[in-house]
mmCIF file as Biopython writes it, N, C-alpha, C and O atoms, coordinates in Angstrom:
data_model
#
loop_
_atom_site.group_PDB
_atom_site.id
_atom_site.type_symbol
_atom_site.label_atom_id
_atom_site.label_alt_id
_atom_site.label_comp_id
_atom_site.label_asym_id
_atom_site.label_entity_id
_atom_site.label_seq_id
_atom_site.pdbx_PDB_ins_code
_atom_site.Cartn_x
_atom_site.Cartn_y
_atom_site.Cartn_z
_atom_site.occupancy
_atom_site.B_iso_or_equiv
_atom_site.auth_seq_id
_atom_site.auth_asym_id
_atom_site.pdbx_PDB_model_num
ATOM 1   N N  . UNK A ? 1  ? 87.565  48.265  166.106 1.0 0.0 1  A 1 
ATOM 2   C CA . UNK A ? 1  ? 88.974  48.572  165.910 1.0 0.0 1  A 1 
ATOM 3   C C  . UNK A ? 1  ? 89.150  49.958  165.274 1.0 0.0 1  A 1 
ATOM 4   O O  . UNK A ? 1  ? 90.009  50.744  165.675 1.0 0.0 1  A 1 
ATOM 5   N N  . UNK A ? 2  ? 88.309  50.228  164.275 1.0 0.0 2  A 1 
ATOM 6   C CA . UNK A ? 2  ? 88.377  51.521  163.596 1.0 0.0 2  A 1 
ATOM 7   C C  . UNK A ? 2  ? 88.056  52.664  164.558 1.0 0.0 2  A 1 
ATOM 8   O O  . UNK A ? 2  ? 88.683  53.722  164.506 1.0 0.0 2  A 1 
ATOM 9   N N  . UNK A ? 3  ? 87.089  52.447  165.423 1.0 0.0 3  A 1 
ATOM 10  C CA . UNK A ? 3  ? 86.716  53.477  166.392 1.0 0.0 3  A 1 
ATOM 11  C C  . UNK A ? 3  ? 87.864  53.742  167.368 1.0 0.0 3  A 1 
ATOM 12  O O  . UNK A ? 3  ? 88.097  54.896  167.727 1.0 0.0 3  A 1 
ATOM 13  N N  . UNK A ? 4  ? 88.570  52.732  167.795 1.0 0.0 4  A 1 
ATOM 14  C CA . UNK A ? 4  ? 89.722  52.909  168.684 1.0 0.0 4  A 1 
ATOM 15  C C  . UNK A ? 4  ? 90.826  53.716  168.006 1.0 0.0 4  A 1 
ATOM 16  O O  . UNK A ? 4  ? 91.459  54.564  168.634 1.0 0.0 4  A 1 
ATOM 17  N N  . UNK A ? 5  ? 91.053  53.445  166.712 1.0 0.0 5  A 1 
ATOM 18  C CA . UNK A ? 5  ? 92.062  54.206  165.977 1.0 0.0 5  A 1 
ATOM 19  C C  . UNK A ? 5  ? 91.666  55.673  165.852 1.0 0.0 5  A 1 
ATOM 20  O O  . UNK A ? 5  ? 92.512  56.557  165.983 1.0 0.0 5  A 1 
ATOM 21  N N  . UNK A ? 6  ? 90.396  55.934  165.602 1.0 0.0 6  A 1 
ATOM 22  C CA . UNK A ? 6  ? 89.924  57.320  165.505 1.0 0.0 6  A 1 
ATOM 23  C C  . UNK A ? 6  ? 90.077  58.044  166.839 1.0 0.0 6  A 1 
ATOM 24  O O  . UNK A ? 6  ? 90.542  59.182  166.898 1.0 0.0 6  A 1 
ATOM 25  N N  . UNK A ? 7  ? 89.673  57.352  167.913 1.0 0.0 7  A 1 
ATOM 26  C CA . UNK A ? 7  ? 89.800  57.971  169.235 1.0 0.0 7  A 1 
ATOM 27  C C  . UNK A ? 7  ? 91.255  58.234  169.590 1.0 0.0 7  A 1 
ATOM 28  O O  . UNK A ? 7  ? 91.574  59.253  170.202 1.0 0.0 7  A 1 
ATOM 29  N N  . UNK A ? 8  ? 92.126  57.330  169.212 1.0 0.0 8  A 1 
ATOM 30  C CA . UNK A ? 8  ? 93.549  57.507  169.459 1.0 0.0 8  A 1 
ATOM 31  C C  . UNK A ? 8  ? 94.092  58.701  168.680 1.0 0.0 8  A 1 
ATOM 32  O O  . UNK A ? 8  ? 94.876  59.487  169.212 1.0 0.0 8  A 1 
ATOM 33  N N  . UNK A ? 9  ? 93.680  58.837  167.437 1.0 0.0 9  A 1 
ATOM 34  C CA . UNK A ? 9  ? 94.121  59.969  166.617 1.0 0.0 9  A 1 
ATOM 35  C C  . UNK A ? 9  ? 93.595  61.286  167.184 1.0 0.0 9  A 1 
ATOM 36  O O  . UNK A ? 9  ? 94.323  62.278  167.230 1.0 0.0 9  A 1 
ATOM 37  N N  . UNK A ? 10 ? 92.340  61.298  167.612 1.0 0.0 10 A 1 
ATOM 38  C CA . UNK A ? 10 ? 91.759  62.507  168.206 1.0 0.0 10 A 1 
ATOM 39  C C  . UNK A ? 10 ? 92.508  62.901  169.474 1.0 0.0 10 A 1 
ATOM 40  O O  . UNK A ? 10 ? 92.809  64.076  169.686 1.0 0.0 10 A 1 
ATOM 41  N N  . UNK A ? 11 ? 92.807  61.913  170.315 1.0 0.0 11 A 1 
ATOM 42  C CA . UNK A ? 11 ? 93.527  62.192  171.557 1.0 0.0 11 A 1 
ATOM 43  C C  . UNK A ? 11 ? 94.919  62.722  171.272 1.0 0.0 11 A 1 
ATOM 44  O O  . UNK A ? 11 ? 95.388  63.632  171.957 1.0 0.0 11 A 1 
ATOM 45  N N  . UNK A ? 12 ? 95.581  62.168  170.276 1.0 0.0 12 A 1 
ATOM 46  C CA . UNK A ? 12 ? 96.924  62.624  169.920 1.0 0.0 12 A 1 
ATOM 47  C C  . UNK A ? 12 ? 96.900  64.070  169.444 1.0 0.0 12 A 1 
ATOM 48  O O  . UNK A ? 12 ? 97.756  64.865  169.831 1.0 0.0 12 A 1 
ATOM 49  N N  . UNK A ? 13 ? 95.937  64.411  168.616 1.0 0.0 13 A 1 
ATOM 50  C CA . UNK A ? 13 ? 95.816  65.783  168.119 1.0 0.0 13 A 1 
ATOM 51  C C  . UNK A ? 13 ? 95.500  66.741  169.265 1.0 0.0 13 A 1 
ATOM 52  O O  . UNK A ? 13 ? 96.080  67.823  169.362 1.0 0.0 13 A 1 
ATOM 53  N N  . UNK A ? 14 ? 94.573  66.328  170.133 1.0 0.0 14 A 1 
ATOM 54  C CA . UNK A ? 14 ? 94.202  67.166  171.272 1.0 0.0 14 A 1 
ATOM 55  C C  . UNK A ? 14 ? 95.412  67.440  172.160 1.0 0.0 14 A 1 
ATOM 56  O O  . UNK A ? 14 ? 95.653  68.586  172.539 1.0 0.0 14 A 1 
ATOM 57  N N  . UNK A ? 15 ? 96.173  66.406  172.494 1.0 0.0 15 A 1 
ATOM 58  C CA . UNK A ? 15 ? 97.337  66.577  173.361 1.0 0.0 15 A 1 
ATOM 59  C C  . UNK A ? 15 ? 98.421  67.426  172.701 1.0 0.0 15 A 1 
ATOM 60  O O  . UNK A ? 15 ? 99.084  68.218  173.370 1.0 0.0 15 A 1 
ATOM 61  N N  . UNK A ? 16 ? 98.602  67.262  171.395 1.0 0.0 16 A 1 
ATOM 62  C CA . UNK A ? 16 ? 99.597  68.061  170.688 1.0 0.0 16 A 1 
ATOM 63  C C  . UNK A ? 16 ? 99.213  69.534  170.696 1.0 0.0 16 A 1 
ATOM 64  O O  . UNK A ? 16 ? 100.064 70.388  170.942 1.0 0.0 16 A 1 
ATOM 65  N N  . UNK A ? 17 ? 97.938  69.849  170.430 1.0 0.0 17 A 1 
ATOM 66  C CA . UNK A ? 17 ? 97.489  71.240  170.443 1.0 0.0 17 A 1 
ATOM 67  C C  . UNK A ? 17 ? 97.585  71.837  171.836 1.0 0.0 17 A 1 
ATOM 68  O O  . UNK A ? 17 ? 97.967  72.996  172.001 1.0 0.0 17 A 1 
ATOM 69  N N  . UNK A ? 18 ? 97.238  71.047  172.830 1.0 0.0 18 A 1 
ATOM 70  C CA . UNK A ? 18 ? 97.317  71.529  174.215 1.0 0.0 18 A 1 
ATOM 71  C C  . UNK A ? 18 ? 98.767  71.828  174.583 1.0 0.0 18 A 1 
ATOM 72  O O  . UNK A ? 18 ? 99.050  72.857  175.196 1.0 0.0 18 A 1 
ATOM 73  N N  . UNK A ? 19 ? 99.677  70.948  174.221 1.0 0.0 19 A 1 
ATOM 74  C CA . UNK A ? 19 ? 101.101 71.138  174.503 1.0 0.0 19 A 1 
ATOM 75  C C  . UNK A ? 19 ? 101.620 72.402  173.815 1.0 0.0 19 A 1 
ATOM 76  O O  . UNK A ? 19 ? 102.333 73.194  174.431 1.0 0.0 19 A 1 
ATOM 77  N N  . UNK A ? 20 ? 101.267 72.592  172.551 1.0 0.0 20 A 1 
ATOM 78  C CA . UNK A ? 20 ? 101.718 73.776  171.823 1.0 0.0 20 A 1 
ATOM 79  C C  . UNK A ? 20 ? 101.170 75.052  172.447 1.0 0.0 20 A 1 
ATOM 80  O O  . UNK A ? 20 ? 101.880 76.052  172.557 1.0 0.0 20 A 1 
ATOM 81  N N  . UNK A ? 21 ? 99.906  75.016  172.856 1.0 0.0 21 A 1 
ATOM 82  C CA . UNK A ? 21 ? 99.294  76.187  173.479 1.0 0.0 21 A 1 
ATOM 83  C C  . UNK A ? 21 ? 99.976  76.526  174.798 1.0 0.0 21 A 1 
ATOM 84  O O  . UNK A ? 21 ? 100.202 77.700  175.091 1.0 0.0 21 A 1 
ATOM 85  N N  . UNK A ? 22 ? 100.304 75.520  175.592 1.0 0.0 22 A 1 
ATOM 86  C CA . UNK A ? 22 ? 101.001 75.746  176.863 1.0 0.0 22 A 1 
ATOM 87  C C  . UNK A ? 22 ? 102.375 76.373  176.633 1.0 0.0 22 A 1 
ATOM 88  O O  . UNK A ? 22 ? 102.786 77.260  177.382 1.0 0.0 22 A 1 
ATOM 89  N N  . UNK A ? 23 ? 103.074 75.922  175.618 1.0 0.0 23 A 1 
ATOM 90  C CA . UNK A ? 23 ? 104.392 76.489  175.308 1.0 0.0 23 A 1 
ATOM 91  C C  . UNK A ? 23 ? 104.249 77.949  174.896 1.0 0.0 23 A 1 
ATOM 92  O O  . UNK A ? 23 ? 105.018 78.803  175.337 1.0 0.0 23 A 1 
ATOM 93  N N  . UNK A ? 24 ? 103.275 78.228  174.059 1.0 0.0 24 A 1 
ATOM 94  C CA . UNK A ? 24 ? 103.067 79.602  173.600 1.0 0.0 24 A 1 
ATOM 95  C C  . UNK A ? 24 ? 102.746 80.516  174.774 1.0 0.0 24 A 1 
ATOM 96  O O  . UNK A ? 24 ? 103.322 81.598  174.891 1.0 0.0 24 A 1 
ATOM 97  N N  . UNK A ? 25 ? 101.833 80.093  175.645 1.0 0.0 25 A 1 
ATOM 98  C CA . UNK A ? 25 ? 101.466 80.929  176.791 1.0 0.0 25 A 1 
ATOM 99  C C  . UNK A ? 25 ? 102.634 81.118  177.747 1.0 0.0 25 A 1 
ATOM 100 O O  . UNK A ? 25 ? 102.798 82.202  178.308 1.0 0.0 25 A 1 
ATOM 101 N N  . UNK A ? 26 ? 103.443 80.095  177.944 1.0 0.0 26 A 1 
ATOM 102 C CA . UNK A ? 26 ? 104.550 80.228  178.887 1.0 0.0 26 A 1 
ATOM 103 C C  . UNK A ? 26 ? 105.655 81.125  178.332 1.0 0.0 26 A 1 
ATOM 104 O O  . UNK A ? 26 ? 106.315 81.827  179.099 1.0 0.0 26 A 1 
ATOM 105 N N  . UNK A ? 27 ? 105.869 81.114  177.024 1.0 0.0 27 A 1 
ATOM 106 C CA . UNK A ? 27 ? 106.912 81.942  176.441 1.0 0.0 27 A 1 
ATOM 107 C C  . UNK A ? 27 ? 106.441 83.350  176.102 1.0 0.0 27 A 1 
ATOM 108 O O  . UNK A ? 27 ? 107.255 84.271  176.023 1.0 0.0 27 A 1 
ATOM 109 N N  . UNK A ? 28 ? 105.154 83.529  175.902 1.0 0.0 28 A 1 
ATOM 110 C CA . UNK A ? 28 ? 104.633 84.817  175.454 1.0 0.0 28 A 1 
ATOM 111 C C  . UNK A ? 28 ? 104.933 85.935  176.442 1.0 0.0 28 A 1 
ATOM 112 O O  . UNK A ? 28 ? 105.285 87.039  176.024 1.0 0.0 28 A 1 
ATOM 113 N N  . UNK A ? 29 ? 104.805 85.681  177.734 1.0 0.0 29 A 1 
ATOM 114 C CA . UNK A ? 29 ? 105.037 86.733  178.722 1.0 0.0 29 A 1 
ATOM 115 C C  . UNK A ? 29 ? 106.477 87.219  178.732 1.0 0.0 29 A 1 
ATOM 116 O O  . UNK A ? 29 ? 106.739 88.358  179.118 1.0 0.0 29 A 1 
ATOM 117 N N  . UNK A ? 30 ? 107.408 86.384  178.318 1.0 0.0 30 A 1 
ATOM 118 C CA . UNK A ? 30 ? 108.811 86.798  178.290 1.0 0.0 30 A 1 
ATOM 119 C C  . UNK A ? 30 ? 109.066 87.857  177.223 1.0 0.0 30 A 1 
ATOM 120 O O  . UNK A ? 30 ? 110.012 88.635  177.337 1.0 0.0 30 A 1 
ATOM 121 N N  . UNK A ? 31 ? 108.237 87.891  176.197 1.0 0.0 31 A 1 
ATOM 122 C CA . UNK A ? 31 ? 108.477 88.800  175.083 1.0 0.0 31 A 1 
ATOM 123 C C  . UNK A ? 31 ? 107.515 89.982  175.050 1.0 0.0 31 A 1 
ATOM 124 O O  . UNK A ? 31 ? 107.611 90.824  174.157 1.0 0.0 31 A 1 
ATOM 125 N N  . UNK A ? 32 ? 106.591 90.061  176.006 1.0 0.0 32 A 1 
ATOM 126 C CA . UNK A ? 32 ? 105.650 91.171  176.044 1.0 0.0 32 A 1 
ATOM 127 C C  . UNK A ? 32 ? 106.253 92.345  176.801 1.0 0.0 32 A 1 
ATOM 128 O O  . UNK A ? 32 ? 106.977 92.169  177.781 1.0 0.0 32 A 1 
ATOM 129 N N  . UNK A ? 33 ? 105.941 93.543  176.329 1.0 0.0 33 A 1 
ATOM 130 C CA . UNK A ? 33 ? 106.344 94.739  177.044 1.0 0.0 33 A 1 
ATOM 131 C C  . UNK A ? 33 ? 105.390 95.012  178.194 1.0 0.0 33 A 1 
ATOM 132 O O  . UNK A ? 33 ? 104.309 94.427  178.261 1.0 0.0 33 A 1 
ATOM 133 N N  . UNK A ? 34 ? 105.786 95.899  179.097 1.0 0.0 34 A 1 
ATOM 134 C CA . UNK A ? 34 ? 104.945 96.177  180.262 1.0 0.0 34 A 1 
ATOM 135 C C  . UNK A ? 34 ? 103.618 96.809  179.856 1.0 0.0 34 A 1 
ATOM 136 O O  . UNK A ? 34 ? 102.592 96.528  180.477 1.0 0.0 34 A 1 
ATOM 137 N N  . UNK A ? 35 ? 103.616 97.658  178.827 1.0 0.0 35 A 1 
ATOM 138 C CA . UNK A ? 35 ? 102.370 98.282  178.381 1.0 0.0 35 A 1 
ATOM 139 C C  . UNK A ? 35 ? 101.396 97.243  177.847 1.0 0.0 35 A 1 
ATOM 140 O O  . UNK A ? 35 ? 100.192 97.323  178.091 1.0 0.0 35 A 1 
ATOM 141 N N  . UNK A ? 36 ? 101.923 96.271  177.119 1.0 0.0 36 A 1 
ATOM 142 C CA . UNK A ? 36 ? 101.070 95.225  176.568 1.0 0.0 36 A 1 
ATOM 143 C C  . UNK A ? 36 ? 100.486 94.357  177.683 1.0 0.0 36 A 1 
ATOM 144 O O  . UNK A ? 36 ? 99.333  93.933  177.599 1.0 0.0 36 A 1 
ATOM 145 N N  . UNK A ? 37 ? 101.273 94.090  178.726 1.0 0.0 37 A 1 
ATOM 146 C CA . UNK A ? 37 ? 100.775 93.315  179.860 1.0 0.0 37 A 1 
ATOM 147 C C  . UNK A ? 37 ? 99.647  94.063  180.573 1.0 0.0 37 A 1 
ATOM 148 O O  . UNK A ? 37 ? 98.669  93.454  181.005 1.0 0.0 37 A 1 
ATOM 149 N N  . UNK A ? 38 ? 99.789  95.387  180.694 1.0 0.0 38 A 1 
ATOM 150 C CA . UNK A ? 38 ? 98.754  96.202  181.338 1.0 0.0 38 A 1 
ATOM 151 C C  . UNK A ? 38 ? 97.477  96.178  180.509 1.0 0.0 38 A 1 
ATOM 152 O O  . UNK A ? 38 ? 96.387  95.995  181.051 1.0 0.0 38 A 1 
ATOM 153 N N  . UNK A ? 39 ? 97.605  96.365  179.182 1.0 0.0 39 A 1 
ATOM 154 C CA . UNK A ? 39 ? 96.417  96.322  178.321 1.0 0.0 39 A 1 
ATOM 155 C C  . UNK A ? 39 ? 95.725  94.965  178.391 1.0 0.0 39 A 1 
ATOM 156 O O  . UNK A ? 39 ? 94.497  94.889  178.423 1.0 0.0 39 A 1 
ATOM 157 N N  . UNK A ? 40 ? 96.515  93.901  178.414 1.0 0.0 40 A 1 
ATOM 158 C CA . UNK A ? 40 ? 95.945  92.557  178.502 1.0 0.0 40 A 1 
ATOM 159 C C  . UNK A ? 40 ? 95.225  92.353  179.838 1.0 0.0 40 A 1 
ATOM 160 O O  . UNK A ? 40 ? 94.156  91.745  179.890 1.0 0.0 40 A 1 
ATOM 161 N N  . UNK A ? 41 ? 95.822  92.866  180.915 1.0 0.0 41 A 1 
ATOM 162 C CA . UNK A ? 41 ? 95.207  92.753  182.241 1.0 0.0 41 A 1 
ATOM 163 C C  . UNK A ? 41 ? 93.877  93.501  182.267 1.0 0.0 41 A 1 
ATOM 164 O O  . UNK A ? 41 ? 92.891  93.000  182.807 1.0 0.0 41 A 1 
ATOM 165 N N  . UNK A ? 42 ? 93.850  94.699  181.684 1.0 0.0 42 A 1 
ATOM 166 C CA . UNK A ? 42 ? 92.600  95.463  181.617 1.0 0.0 42 A 1 
ATOM 167 C C  . UNK A ? 42 ? 91.537  94.720  180.821 1.0 0.0 42 A 1 
ATOM 168 O O  . UNK A ? 42 ? 90.372  94.671  181.218 1.0 0.0 42 A 1 
ATOM 169 N N  . UNK A ? 43 ? 91.940  94.147  179.707 1.0 0.0 43 A 1 
ATOM 170 C CA . UNK A ? 43 ? 90.995  93.427  178.862 1.0 0.0 43 A 1 
ATOM 171 C C  . UNK A ? 43 ? 90.415  92.219  179.588 1.0 0.0 43 A 1 
ATOM 172 O O  . UNK A ? 43 ? 89.209  91.978  179.532 1.0 0.0 43 A 1 
ATOM 173 N N  . UNK A ? 44 ? 91.268  91.462  180.267 1.0 0.0 44 A 1 
ATOM 174 C CA . UNK A ? 44 ? 90.812  90.253  180.937 1.0 0.0 44 A 1 
ATOM 175 C C  . UNK A ? 44 ? 89.986  90.539  182.185 1.0 0.0 44 A 1 
ATOM 176 O O  . UNK A ? 44 ? 89.075  89.778  182.511 1.0 0.0 44 A 1 
ATOM 177 N N  . UNK A ? 45 ? 90.296  91.631  182.891 1.0 0.0 45 A 1 
ATOM 178 C CA . UNK A ? 45 ? 89.566  91.947  184.120 1.0 0.0 45 A 1 
ATOM 179 C C  . UNK A ? 45 ? 88.376  92.860  183.873 1.0 0.0 45 A 1 
ATOM 180 O O  . UNK A ? 45 ? 87.498  92.976  184.728 1.0 0.0 45 A 1 
ATOM 181 N N  . UNK A ? 46 ? 88.334  93.506  182.720 1.0 0.0 46 A 1 
ATOM 182 C CA . UNK A ? 46 ? 87.240  94.424  182.417 1.0 0.0 46 A 1 
ATOM 183 C C  . UNK A ? 46 ? 87.386  95.780  183.077 1.0 0.0 46 A 1 
ATOM 184 O O  . UNK A ? 46 ? 86.426  96.550  183.131 1.0 0.0 46 A 1 
ATOM 185 N N  . UNK A ? 47 ? 88.584  96.086  183.584 1.0 0.0 47 A 1 
ATOM 186 C CA . UNK A ? 47 ? 88.811  97.382  184.226 1.0 0.0 47 A 1 
ATOM 187 C C  . UNK A ? 47 ? 88.856  98.500  183.185 1.0 0.0 47 A 1 
ATOM 188 O O  . UNK A ? 47 ? 89.253  98.293  182.038 1.0 0.0 47 A 1 
ATOM 189 N N  . UNK A ? 48 ? 88.442  99.673  183.613 1.0 0.0 48 A 1 
ATOM 190 C CA . UNK A ? 48 ? 88.592  100.856 182.771 1.0 0.0 48 A 1 
ATOM 191 C C  . UNK A ? 48 ? 89.835  101.615 183.220 1.0 0.0 48 A 1 
ATOM 192 O O  . UNK A ? 48 ? 90.442  101.273 184.235 1.0 0.0 48 A 1 
ATOM 193 N N  . UNK A ? 49 ? 90.209  102.627 182.478 1.0 0.0 49 A 1 
ATOM 194 C CA . UNK A ? 49 ? 91.393  103.417 182.813 1.0 0.0 49 A 1 
ATOM 195 C C  . UNK A ? 49 ? 91.209  104.104 184.153 1.0 0.0 49 A 1 
ATOM 196 O O  . UNK A ? 49 ? 92.168  104.214 184.918 1.0 0.0 49 A 1 
ATOM 197 N N  . UNK A ? 50 ? 90.011  104.566 184.460 1.0 0.0 50 A 1 
ATOM 198 C CA . UNK A ? 50 ? 89.756  105.282 185.707 1.0 0.0 50 A 1 
ATOM 199 C C  . UNK A ? 50 ? 89.932  104.387 186.935 1.0 0.0 50 A 1 
ATOM 200 O O  . UNK A ? 50 ? 90.228  104.888 188.020 1.0 0.0 50 A 1 
ATOM 201 N N  . UNK A ? 51 ? 89.757  103.086 186.786 1.0 0.0 51 A 1 
ATOM 202 C CA . UNK A ? 51 ? 89.882  102.169 187.914 1.0 0.0 51 A 1 
ATOM 203 C C  . UNK A ? 51 ? 91.328  101.789 188.204 1.0 0.0 51 A 1 
ATOM 204 O O  . UNK A ? 51 ? 91.622  101.249 189.271 1.0 0.0 51 A 1 
ATOM 205 N N  . UNK A ? 52 ? 92.228  102.063 187.273 1.0 0.0 52 A 1 
ATOM 206 C CA . UNK A ? 52 ? 93.637  101.723 187.466 1.0 0.0 52 A 1 
ATOM 207 C C  . UNK A ? 52 ? 94.303  102.757 188.359 1.0 0.0 52 A 1 
ATOM 208 O O  . UNK A ? 52 ? 93.804  103.864 188.561 1.0 0.0 52 A 1 
ATOM 209 N N  . UNK A ? 53 ? 95.455  102.345 188.887 1.0 0.0 53 A 1 
ATOM 210 C CA . UNK A ? 53 ? 96.243  103.281 189.673 1.0 0.0 53 A 1 
ATOM 211 C C  . UNK A ? 53 ? 96.929  104.290 188.783 1.0 0.0 53 A 1 
ATOM 212 O O  . UNK A ? 53 ? 96.951  104.114 187.565 1.0 0.0 53 A 1 
ATOM 213 N N  . UNK A ? 54 ? 97.502  105.362 189.362 1.0 0.0 54 A 1 
ATOM 214 C CA . UNK A ? 54 ? 98.140  106.416 188.548 1.0 0.0 54 A 1 
ATOM 215 C C  . UNK A ? 54 ? 99.320  105.919 187.722 1.0 0.0 54 A 1 
ATOM 216 O O  . UNK A ? 54 ? 99.532  106.391 186.605 1.0 0.0 54 A 1 
ATOM 217 N N  . UNK A ? 55 ? 100.088 104.976 188.252 1.0 0.0 55 A 1 
ATOM 218 C CA . UNK A ? 55 ? 101.238 104.478 187.486 1.0 0.0 55 A 1 
ATOM 219 C C  . UNK A ? 55 ? 100.789 103.726 186.244 1.0 0.0 55 A 1 
ATOM 220 O O  . UNK A ? 55 ? 101.381 103.879 185.175 1.0 0.0 55 A 1 
ATOM 221 N N  . UNK A ? 56 ? 99.748  102.917 186.380 1.0 0.0 56 A 1 
ATOM 222 C CA . UNK A ? 56 ? 99.281  102.159 185.234 1.0 0.0 56 A 1 
ATOM 223 C C  . UNK A ? 56 ? 98.630  103.066 184.196 1.0 0.0 56 A 1 
ATOM 224 O O  . UNK A ? 56 ? 98.751  102.817 182.996 1.0 0.0 56 A 1 
ATOM 225 N N  . UNK A ? 57 ? 97.941  104.117 184.644 1.0 0.0 57 A 1 
ATOM 226 C CA . UNK A ? 57 ? 97.321  105.049 183.705 1.0 0.0 57 A 1 
ATOM 227 C C  . UNK A ? 57 ? 98.412  105.752 182.898 1.0 0.0 57 A 1 
ATOM 228 O O  . UNK A ? 57 ? 98.312  105.855 181.675 1.0 0.0 57 A 1 
ATOM 229 N N  . UNK A ? 58 ? 99.443  106.232 183.572 1.0 0.0 58 A 1 
ATOM 230 C CA . UNK A ? 58 ? 100.498 106.967 182.901 1.0 0.0 58 A 1 
ATOM 231 C C  . UNK A ? 58 ? 101.232 106.077 181.904 1.0 0.0 58 A 1 
ATOM 232 O O  . UNK A ? 58 ? 101.456 106.482 180.764 1.0 0.0 58 A 1 
ATOM 233 N N  . UNK A ? 59 ? 101.607 104.877 182.318 1.0 0.0 59 A 1 
ATOM 234 C CA . UNK A ? 59 ? 102.338 104.025 181.391 1.0 0.0 59 A 1 
ATOM 235 C C  . UNK A ? 59 ? 101.445 103.569 180.252 1.0 0.0 59 A 1 
ATOM 236 O O  . UNK A ? 59 ? 101.933 103.354 179.143 1.0 0.0 59 A 1 
ATOM 237 N N  . UNK A ? 60 ? 100.132 103.414 180.500 1.0 0.0 60 A 1 
ATOM 238 C CA . UNK A ? 60 ? 99.202  103.046 179.453 1.0 0.0 60 A 1 
ATOM 239 C C  . UNK A ? 60 ? 99.079  104.141 178.420 1.0 0.0 60 A 1 
ATOM 240 O O  . UNK A ? 60 ? 99.029  103.867 177.221 1.0 0.0 60 A 1 
ATOM 241 N N  . UNK A ? 61 ? 99.029  105.402 178.884 1.0 0.0 61 A 1 
ATOM 242 C CA . UNK A ? 61 ? 98.939  106.522 177.950 1.0 0.0 61 A 1 
ATOM 243 C C  . UNK A ? 61 ? 100.236 106.674 177.177 1.0 0.0 61 A 1 
ATOM 244 O O  . UNK A ? 61 ? 100.214 106.946 175.976 1.0 0.0 61 A 1 
ATOM 245 N N  . UNK A ? 62 ? 101.346 106.504 177.839 1.0 0.0 62 A 1 
ATOM 246 C CA . UNK A ? 62 ? 102.627 106.617 177.144 1.0 0.0 62 A 1 
ATOM 247 C C  . UNK A ? 62 ? 102.800 105.496 176.138 1.0 0.0 62 A 1 
ATOM 248 O O  . UNK A ? 62 ? 103.326 105.711 175.046 1.0 0.0 62 A 1 
ATOM 249 N N  . UNK A ? 63 ? 102.364 104.313 176.498 1.0 0.0 63 A 1 
ATOM 250 C CA . UNK A ? 63 ? 102.490 103.178 175.588 1.0 0.0 63 A 1 
ATOM 251 C C  . UNK A ? 63 ? 101.643 103.326 174.334 1.0 0.0 63 A 1 
ATOM 252 O O  . UNK A ? 63 ? 102.023 102.840 173.269 1.0 0.0 63 A 1 
ATOM 253 N N  . UNK A ? 64 ? 100.501 103.990 174.447 1.0 0.0 64 A 1 
ATOM 254 C CA . UNK A ? 64 ? 99.621  104.131 173.288 1.0 0.0 64 A 1 
ATOM 255 C C  . UNK A ? 64 ? 100.088 105.215 172.331 1.0 0.0 64 A 1 
ATOM 256 O O  . UNK A ? 64 ? 99.679  105.230 171.171 1.0 0.0 64 A 1 
ATOM 257 N N  . UNK A ? 65 ? 100.956 106.141 172.808 1.0 0.0 65 A 1 
ATOM 258 C CA . UNK A ? 65 ? 101.410 107.216 171.933 1.0 0.0 65 A 1 
ATOM 259 C C  . UNK A ? 65 ? 102.705 106.850 171.214 1.0 0.0 65 A 1 
ATOM 260 O O  . UNK A ? 65 ? 103.108 107.553 170.287 1.0 0.0 65 A 1 
ATOM 261 N N  . UNK A ? 66 ? 103.350 105.790 171.612 1.0 0.0 66 A 1 
ATOM 262 C CA . UNK A ? 66 ? 104.637 105.439 170.989 1.0 0.0 66 A 1 
ATOM 263 C C  . UNK A ? 66 ? 104.447 104.501 169.847 1.0 0.0 66 A 1 
ATOM 264 O O  . UNK A ? 66 ? 105.420 104.102 169.208 1.0 0.0 66 A 1 
#
């Protein structure tokens, strides 16, 4: 019985954290600027500045100076 209660509590915590994380990820993009989205894309894909197109390079440079 005790083991079932522990497993139930663990599952509840896991589902709550997962739900909160999904909400954060879904709302985060609404509040990010275009420069931040470009930097995040570069970080996740491993691209360097030279591999980006001219528009992304220019906005990336402008975003870093402001």
